[in-house]
N, C-alpha and C positions, 0 to 999 in steps of 0.2 A: 463869827457869824454862823448861824445854823442854816443848813441847806438840806435838801432831800435828793437822793439819787432817783433813777428811773424806776426802782422797785420800792420807792417810798421808805427807804431806810434812812434814818436820821444820821447825818454826818456833821462833824464840826470842822471848822477851818474853811478857808477859801477854796472854791473849786477852780483849778487851774486849767485853762484852755490855751491852745496855741494861738498866737497872734495872727491876724490876717496878713496876707502877703502885701508888702509895700515895696514896689520897685522904684528906685530913684532914677529919674530920667538921665542922670549923669553917670549911672553905672555902665561900665563897659562890658564887652563880651566875656573877658577873662573873669571879672568880678562876678558876673551872673552865673558863669559855669561853676565857680567856687561855691556860691550860695546854693546852687542846685545840687551839687555833690553832697554838701552838708545836709540838705533836706532828704536826699536819698539815704544817707547814713542814719538819719532819724526816722526813716520810713514814712516821711510826710510827703507822699507822692504827688498829691494835687498841687502843693506848693512848689515842689520840684519841677513839675511840668510847666508851671508858669515861668519859672526862671529859665528853663531850657528853651522854651518857645521864644522868650524875649531875646535870649542870647543868639538864637538862630536868626531872628529878625535883624539883629545888629551885626550880623556877619561873622559869627564865631566860626573859626576855621576848623577843618578836619572832619573826621567821621564821628567823633565822640559826642558832639551836641545832638545829633540825630539818634545815636545809640542810647544815650542817657534819657532822651525824651521818650523813646520806645520803652525803656525800662520803667520810667515813671508812669507811663500810660497803663502798663500792666498792673501797677499798684501792688506788687507782691503776690499776685494771684495767677495761677496757671489758667489759661483760657477755658479748660474743661471745668473750672470751678466758678466761672463768671455767669453762668445761666444765659438768659436771653440777650444780654448785652455783649456776649462773647464775639459775635460776628462783627459788630460795629467797632469794638476795641481792636480786634485783630486787623481790621482794614487799616486803621490808623497806625498800628504798630508796624505792620508790614510796609506801609508807605515810607515810614522814616528809616526802617532798616534798609530798604531798597535805596533810599537817598544816601544813606551812610556808605553803602557799597559803591555807589556811583562816585563818591568822593575818594574812597580808598578801597578798591576791589580786594586788596590783600588783608583787610582788617579781620583777623581771625576771631576776635571776640564778638564782632557783629554777626559773623557767620554762625558761631556757636549758639548765640542767643536765638537767632532765627531758626536754627535746626531744632532747638529745644521746644520752642512754642509751636512750631509746625507739627512736630511729632505728637504733641499733646492735643492740638486743636483738630488736625486733619487725620486723626487715627482711623476714623471710619467714614470719611467723606472725601470728596474730590479736592485735590490740592492744585490751585491754579498756577503754581510755580513761582519762583524757581524751585526745582525739586530738592529734597533733602540730600540726595546723592550729589547733585551739582554743587550745593553749598559746602558739603563736607570735602569734596574733591579739591576745592581751592583754599581750604583752611590750613593754616600753619600752627605754630605754637601759640598758645593763649597766655597772656600775662596773668599770673596767679591772682592779682587783685580782681581782674575782670572775671576770672573763673569763679571766684567766691560770690560775685554778684549774680552770675548765671546759675549757680548750683541749685537755688531753691526751685527752679523751673524744671529740674530733672525729675524723673519718675521715682528713682530710688538711689540708695547709696552705693549700689554696685556699678553705677555709671563710671566710665573711665575718667571723665572730667572731675567728678566728685572725689574719686580716689586720688587723683593727681593733686587736688587742692589740699586734701588731708595730709598727703606726703609733704607738701610745702610747709604746712602748719607744724609738722613734727620735726622737720629738718633743722639742723643748726641750733637747737635749743641750748646745748651745752656751751657752744661758742658765744652765745649772746648773753648768758647770765652775768658775767662780770661787767659787760657794757651797760646792761640795764641798771645794775647796782650803782654805777657811776652817776647815772642821771639824777639819783636822789641824794647824792653826797654833795654837800656844799663845797664849792671851789674855795680853797684856803686863800687867805690874804697873805701876800709876801711878808715875811717877818721883819720886824724892825731890828736891824743889826748894828745900828749906830754905836750903841754902848760897847759891845764886844770889839767892834772894829777900832774904837777909840782906845780901848785897853791894849789892843795889839800894837797900835801906833805908839802909845806911851811906852810900852815895853820895848819896842824897837829903838825908840829914842834913848831909853835908859841904857840899853846895851851899847849904843853908839857912844854915849857919854862915858860909860864905864871903860870902853876901849881907849877913849882919849885920855882919861885919867890914868890908865895903866901905862900908856906911852909917857905921860908926864912923870909917872913915878920912877921912870928910869933915871931921871936927873934929880928928882925930889921924892924921897921915900915916903913922905907923909901922905901922898895921894893914893897909895896902894890900898889901904883899908877902905877909904872912901870908894875907890873903884870897885872893890868886892861887894860892898853894900849896895851901890847903885846897880851893879850888874845883876846881883841876886834879885833885887826888886824888879828889874826889867824882865828877867826870865819868868818870874811869878806872874807879872801882868800879861806877858806874851802868851804863856801857857793857858792861863785862866781865860783870857779873851778868845783864844783859838778854840778852847773847849766849848765855851758858850756859843760862839759863832757856828761851830760845827754841829752842835746839838740843835740849834734853831733851824739851820738850813737843811739838815738831814730830816727833821720832822716835817718841814715844809715840803720837801721832795717826796716823802712817803705819802703825805696827805694829798699832794697834787696828783701823784700816780693813782691814788684811789678814787680821785674825782674826775680826772681828765685822761684822754679826751672823752667827752660825753657824746652819746648818740644824738642825732638830730631829732627835732620834734617829729619830723616826717617818718623817721625810722621807728621811733617809739609807737606812733600810730599804726604803722605797718605791722609791727610785731603784735600789738593788741588786736588788730583786725584778724590776723590768722589765729591768734589764741582763741578768740571768740568762735571762730569756725571749728577749731579742734574740739572745744568744749561742746559745741552743738552736736558734732558727730558722736561724741561720747554720750551725750544725753539721749540721742536717738537710739543708740545701741542699748543703753541701760534700760530705756523704757520700751524697747522692742517695737519701735514705731518706724514707719516708712513715710516718705514724703507723699506717697499716694494716699495715705490715711488722712491727710490734713486738708483743710479747706483753703488755706493760704500759707504763705511762708512762715516759718517759725518766728515767734515774737521773743525778742531778747530785751530785758530791762537790766541795765547795768549801773552800778554806783560803787562808791568806796566801801570797803569792809573794815571793821574795827578789830584790832588797831592797824593803822596804816601810816606810811610816810607819804608826803606829798611834795611836788615840785611844780613850779610854774615855768613853762617853757618860754623861749624867746618870742613865740607867737601869742603869749598871754593866756595860754590854756593850762588849766590845772590838771595834773596827772597824778595817779596814786600808785603805790607799790602793791596794794592788795585791793581786789575788787570783789563785789558780790554779783553773781550772775543769777538771774531768774529767767529760765527759758520756758515759754508757754507754747504748747503744741495744740492748736485748736482743731478739734474734730467736729463732726456734725452735731453731736449731742453732749460731748464731754471735752474737758481740757486736761491734758497731761502736763505736769509741771516738774521741771528739774531745777533744783536750787543748789548752789555751791558757792564757796569762796575760792578765789583764784589768786595765788601768790604770783604776781607778775614778775618778780625777781627770781624766785626759785622754780617757777613753773610747776607748782604743786596744787592739786585740787584738795580741798578739805571741807568738812562740814556739809557733805553732799546729802541731799534729800530728794526723793522722788515720790510723787503721788498723783492721783487724778481724781476728778470730781465732775459732777454734772453742772451744766450752766445754771440750773435752777437752784443749786446749792449756794450760789454767790449771793450774799446778802448786802454787800457793800463794795463799792469800787470808787476810788478817789485818788487824786493827786493833790495834796494839801500842804500848806505852809504851816510850820510850827514856830511859835515864839520860844517855846521851852520844850526840850525833849523829855519824855517820861523817865522815871527813875530807872537806871540801868540801860537806857536806850541811847546814850550819847556816843558819838563817834570819837575815838581816841586817835589823835594825829601826832606824830613825832615831828617837831619843828626842826629848823636848820641846825640847831645846836644840840640835837639829840634828846631834847626834853619832851616828855609826853604831856599832852594837854587835851582836855575835853572841849569839844566845840559843839554848839547847838546845831541841830538840823535846821535847814532853811526850807527844804522841800522833800516830801516823802511820797512815794508811790505805794498805795495800799490796796489789797484785795481781801475782803472779809468773807470767809467761807463757812456756811452753816452757823453763822452768828458767833463762832468761837475761834476757829483757826484763822490765822492772819499771815498773809504774804506781804512783806514790806521791804522796800529798797530805798535807801537814801540816794537821792539823785542830785542834791545840791547841799552844800554846807556853808554856814557862816564861819569862816576861818579868818586868819590874819590877812590873807590875800583876798579881801572882799571884792576887789575889782577884777579878779581873774575870770576868764571865760570857762565854759564847761565843755567836756567831751560829749558826743552824742550819747544820750541815755536810752532812747527808745520808749520812754514812759508815755509820752503824749499819744503816739501812734498806737501803742498797745491798749491804752485806756479807751481810745475811740473805737478800736476794732472790737474789743470785748463788749463794749456798750452796744454796738450795732448788733452783735450776736444775741445779746440779752433782749434787745428790742424785737428781733426776729422770732425769738423763742417765746416771747410773751403772748 
């Protein structure tokens, strides 16, 4: 189907939009919180706010429901970048942060987020309280996951919280490498050892018979030759059976040690979460940009890089050994882009590229489905047996610049695990945000 974008550029393929929120009345608070966190990870903040609001209405315990609702209401924007709606948004944000501290006065991440938005919003105006000093006085150590969520609301990368999060992202990389490798190695099936074991049993029986014949040969010499033949055959069977059994079990133990114990799905997501933050910090330094230069939080679109290995976790989510990261830093009139491939196993950045352009240079923006990838554009995935295969793209995020340059990230693939779920890609939120900026600039 042929469609047109808001700049009347002709595009081919279906235009993909996020589905409307559908909350099932039977969903409990825990499920709603899980859906909301997923929406936050995708930067779909309006959807996330609906989930958290419903979770609170259904009695979700603790401070996190109010903390995450405040985070969703901010929508990835610092109050100073909200314009006329800043006061109204801040009133709701502070209401829920206050309610979160009523539930848990020691919640360090709630205090840290409140401090960050207060410093940004009340820099040159009256702060109705609680004061930044009071909030900081009661703050303890912040969970690194929450620190990464709060970091986009800081003014610059020299902030203590930002540096601490970068340190967490960089720590323990060497120790984690063999564990990540195991996630993508197929757990071996125990070998069939019936044949070698039968040979060893037969060999043992042969030796026993040979011994009996040798005893019998003491009174009847004719049994001696037969005892030697049977004994020799028994030894051959025993040695051959043991050799085969040992080879099978040794290989299985080596393969098992290479594949197990696997890290959990949650641990893999945690490592990738901090990898993304580390690459973001690298991108900001490489492009010499500060958070103060941006109109909103950095936009990250992520998908598999070719070639890659894949594994489907116990949670049904497909994960990859290599990713493509595209980070977009949106300014008032220009976009800076950092693109690279990230080896999730070896923790290596490759094929890095950085450039910037004006909004008016964007001539096409789409997320489309492809029935057939263009020549040379297919994703190569290594299957469980180590065999490489090409798979067709199912969905691609694309941005066309000045009619010729193209930014593209595969965000879904048609692979052998067609029913597997996806990790957050950030594509939908990025497309919507850039479109909004294009509309404002038109």
